C-alpha angles and dihedrals in degrees: 000000000000142000112212108200112206119202144154117243108248105152114213095016126120087243092061091045089054095046091048090052091052089054089061095058107117131196138157091224100053142012130229124218125184119214123181110210094205136028121251112275088210093057091241120136117270120233109272089006088246109137129166112237121174115232090243089059092047089056089061088064094222096311095130141095112251095210090054091052092051091051089051092048093050095043097045106021094157090059101034094047098035093121092050093045089053090051091049092052091052094048094047087081089061095053101270116171123186121221112198098206096206139008100259095063112111114253112241106205135303112355098226102174095335126143133228127193112210111198101181144331100240093112092064095044121104088208095055102028110044093170102099097203094050091047093049091050091050090049090050091054093046090055088055092047091049087071092059118110094205117056128167124194128190096226143017086245092063091044090056091050091051092050089050088051091056102258107159103179125102105288117198127185119220118166114228117237133241111244117259084238088082116080141135120281116187101200101085093161093059093045093053090049092054093046096045093243125145120260095209101059138073105246116216110196127210119188126187146045126315099248114147094251090060087076093215097158092061090043091054094045091048092056092042090055090060092068138237094315089074129065129196112223120192131201098194136027114352116248102180144342095324136118107267136187124199131197095001121175122232094262091057092043090053088052090052093051090051094044093053132081100214139012109222112202110163098162120164093214135012137162092211122329118234095191089059096057092040089055090050089057090057095043092244114156111244132212111195143168117275093242129133100257094051091048087052094050104030109030109142095015108057135061108240121213141175103263092206094056119072091195091056091050092048091049089050091053091051091049091051092049094047095046097036097129096055093040092050091058091048091049094052090048091050091051090071088075091063107046124138091236092056092047093047092052093050093046093047090054091046093051091047090053090054093051091047092052090062128210118313 
């Protein structure tokens, strides 16, 4: 019996982190294989380096535009993925179950006893996804996923949203893990030297994309208001006159967490929040929005602020800096809720329950 995890290759994203974690689930009664349906648009390696490529594309010997291929695959999945769909049909007889690792993966046929993980609903929101075509496509996929019997979410918050949206399948909550690549390093001076960061400033770290709900403008202004003794450090697209790092690997990202004084994460909406649990693993104090999902994940370990108020955010940063020792201990304790071992155990039990339930 096999679980085939289907993903898109988005190096550095929470989706890739999640798919990579699923690949590590081990059991004597089934195997897990990860398959990326599309190559990385950033030309970075995909997790597991296992990418579906139609024979027709291989004949082109790489002379193609990746974005065009992804549009083709999403628009005509029955044609683009016909080889894969044929393979899936053949392996169904041997107990194959598909696990769509997030809710923007194209659906390849009837779901049978397949699984989908829904991380959040931002893609179908007019507020968060102004692009009408992208939103319509996401809504189309969500209608397909609403017919699935087996649904995993990454937080109770997302589960509640799905129930409000009318999802009637069995919805389970399993928190994703932080990668073992994230851990505490005591020598902050040496790390800053290696990364080219100043020794005489408080470094306020921001990790993630620049989508509107990430609230980066207020994050930047909040740090700027604290004066020259504070520096805003970005992992992701630059938004101002800050120090920024692009396309970093996990080793470098771990160094940045450990070199910084605070993780600032004032999002307006999240399904989970990988930077938050990664920061916990390093003991980095965290300042986050006072929203439901962060209360669910970070209660007792994070400093909560009003994400619409720069003064509230600035005050939260100062509190985190002043109480860093106590907060660090709370963060490291909280990280035990998000270990890979714990995730693997929960996912193994979940997969076993699906196999035991049999096909409909």
